[in-house]
Phi, psi and omega in degrees: 000136178280160179299322185297311183298318180293322175306323180291345175276359178299150182243157177301132180252319191207146181217158175235152184240155166233124188057229179254023181245137176284124183264321184219144178231130175252128183262161173179187178224149187224146169227129175240118189227139179267172187288352169275356181093003181283128173279106185285320180198157181201162173224147185057230181252111179286353176259015173302134176272122182212154178283133180291333190054230182287351171295343176287344190305315177304324176293320182291334179279344189303312179296330176299310178297314183301316181283005178087024183295324181302308183295315182306316183255007184052045174286142172279168173296329176296322178289325175295322181301315182284342172294341184257011198255156156252074186294171185261001180073021177291174176298318176301315178299317180295319181294323175300312183291319177302324180287328175294317182293322175302314180297324182281330182084043175231161177260160180302331183298345178285340185291134178243033178270349185082182185233145169212168180298140175292154176276339178286130191294317181294322180294317175298314185294322182294320180292316182297316183293324175280351185063036181256146175274151179293149172255171184302326187297337172277357172302128183296002177254006189296324178294314180299317181293324181291324174296323180297316181292323179290323172301313180296313181297317183303326182265001181068033183257165183295138177269339186294326186242030187300342184263353178300134186293339176279350176304140180307321183291325179286325180291320178301314175310302187305310185298314177293324174298315174304313180300312187292319185270002175053054175222124178309138184307325184289343177263005175272124175281134178255141177214180180249129182279178179299333177268008172084359175279159176296146177228157186237141173243130180213168175299149177301326179298315180287330178290320177295317177300313180303320180286325175300318177288325177298318181279344187218072193272035185293335184260009179265167176297154181306313183301314183288324178296320178297320180295317177301313182298325179287325179291317177303315179298318179300309184292318183282336179272332181228064179289344179288349172278326185291322174221276172181160179302133178087349183274155194295315177309313181296314185287326176294322176288325170300317185288335179288336177051051172090355184260351187231127171249137187217130181216119179285161168220158177295160174066033169083025178258146176213137174235140183220135179241138178248134179287160179305138184091348186293336181250015178137170179298129181070015177282140178287176174295149179229143173245141179233134175222133170215164181225126176272124190292325184279358177090353175049063184297148183279158181226148178245132176270188179297338178271011181068016180277134171267139178210163172241154185277324196263306193304307180298317182298309180298320178299312181299319178299316177300315180293325176295319182285334180277346180090010179281326178226136180251109181246140176276147182295324187258348177204162181263142175299152175307319182291318178300318178298320182298329179281008175063025172265350187305323182284359173262001184310128185300321177256120184201155175294152169253126179252145177276182182297345176259005182083012179276131177291121182253339184182205179206163171251151182196143173286158181222032184235149173229126184288000000 
């Protein structure tokens, strides 16, 4: 079955209304898999093949950590977290990546990720006021690329072609990703990400399984299991490095208090991991992977804040239905709101530019 045909099996996930009419519907597919390989729940086609995009970053950092990269360069957990990040290009993020580069002994000019405008509002305004173009270190993938360069330098490998799929560090990443997701490497579709690094497309089922095994690495080698746990500790201890304060991945991991791993990807991809016990006593680790068919385009408000409509809301609804987070359909609990996840609530009113309620958003799937 081709990827195109599988996309046609996508089901409605989320809709918006205007008055009493459904105005927009977002389709997609979901796979929820435990670390034993059991498909717990699904919507649409759980075998839809899709690129993970930035959701692959925790997997891409794994071989570096396994080979002792943290110890070799004396990286902190905060620095490891930004190696797994789609950061916002804030001054804090840039300072963290620069410190990594000092430890490695490389310059920003080594980065081959390209440049784009920062997502952080203050950094964006500062660049505009100064009339300065962004440089690669503000790219949301600069932490990942710095870790890749560190991996190559640690092993005495060439730095000039560190993004080539044939480079030893990229082959290591591909092999470990294949192993975790239990899919032969020759069945992994390869592409080039927005940051020019290799990226992988696999069935949602396998991506969810890989994340479940990442969060519950009891069947992995001791070296790999330790590396998985260090990455989890880094991301959940320093979620502000993974994205940015107030951004969904960051706020969900804060609320999860070490029990939830969350990493967004471009074009409507999202991956989530639940630690053992998150769904009840003795429950295994669980992975969630889903793809929004239309790509879930970002929107900018008058305060220059970027946001997406579908992925955060669908993620919270999946967790609510699984029992990982208990949310009411029509309102957010005070505790949930305190954790600053309230603005991502799946069911909420839509306001126009004058603040008038014109409709609402709501999930439309049942696991």
